[in-house]
N, C-alpha and C positions, 0 to 999 in steps of 0.2 A: 263810594267810600271803600267797598270791598275790593274794587279794582286797584285802588291805591295801596292797600295792605298787601294784596297778592303781588303787585309789582315790586314792592319793597322786599318781600320775602324772596322773590326770584333774584333780585339784585344782590341781596345778602348771600344767597346760596352760590351765585356765580362768583362773587368776590372770595368766598371761602374756598371754592373749588380752585381758583387761580392761585391763591396763596398756598394751598395744600400741594399743588403741583410744583410750585417754586421750592417749597420746603423739601420735598422728596429729592429734588435735584441738588439741593444744598443741605444734605443730611448733617445732623449734628447731635450733640448729647446735652443733657440737662446739667451735668456737673463735670468737674475734672476727674472725679473718681470713675464716672461712667466711660470717659475717654479711655482710661486705663483698662477697664474691664472689657470693653467692646471694640476698641479701636482695631481696625483691620491690620494695619502694618505691624503694630506692637504684638498682636495676637499671633501673627505669622512668625515673627522673630522669637517670641516666647516659646512657641511650639518647637521650633528648630533647636533652640538651646536645650529644652527639656529632652528632646530626642537624642541630642549629643551628650547627655549625661550631666548637664549643668544643674545645680541646685539654686533655687531662689533664696536670696538673703533679705533684702529690704528695698523699699522705694522711698525716695525723699523728694517732695515737691517744693519748689521755690517759686512763689508768685512774684511776678515782676511788677514793681510799683512805679507808676508814672506820676510826674507832677501834675500833668494835665492828661485827660483821656485822649488817646490818639484820634486823629480825624479820619483815619482809614476805616472802611466798613468792617474789616477784619484785622486784628492785630495779635501779636504774641502776648498771651496772658500769663503763662507759666511754663516752667521746664521741670520735668520729672526725671530723676536718675534712678534706675533700678540696677542692683548688683546681683550677679550670678557667679558661681564658682564651681570648679570640679577638680578633684585631685588628679595629678598626672605624674608620670615618672616612676610608677611602681608603688609597692606597699610601704616601703621604708623610706621613701623620698619625701622631702618637705616641699616639693614642687607643686604649685597650684596654678591652674589657669583661671583667670577672671574675665568676665564680660560685663561691661558697663553699657546699659542701654539708656539713651537719652531721648525723651519724647517731648517735642514741642507741642504745647496746647494753645491753640488760637481761640479767640473769642470773636464771634460775629455779632456786631452791635445791631444790625438790621433785624436779625431773627432771635437774638438773645440766646444763642447756642454756642457750646464749646465744640471745637473740632480738633481732630488729630492733625498735627502738622508734620514736620520732618521727624523721622525716627532714625537714629544712628546707633551703631554698635562699635565699641572699642574693645579690643582684646589685649590682655597683657598676661605675662607669666611671671610669677614670683618664685624665686628659688630660696 
């Protein structure tokens, strides 16, 4: 009887070890907010914008609603748009440069994790 329990514990530990290795290769986050806080691509862009003198304004997340949950193991769950701005053109000018960062948030159904997808930046100048 003790051998059966020991074998069950070894099998469970081996299964946990395999899933932990798969999970580290398939890193993800527990929520959309964590993707915004810790996503590598967005953090790199955010740092570059801050270094260039842009100020953060706000972020707006739009969850994508499907009639039926997609069959793919990973699908687009939401898109977040964050706005940054910096005055340009001198002290008395009304010219402002804007940057809009769009972050795709994917959901992995197999692991139940959110992942950072494509991150794009659009720039515009308002006079």
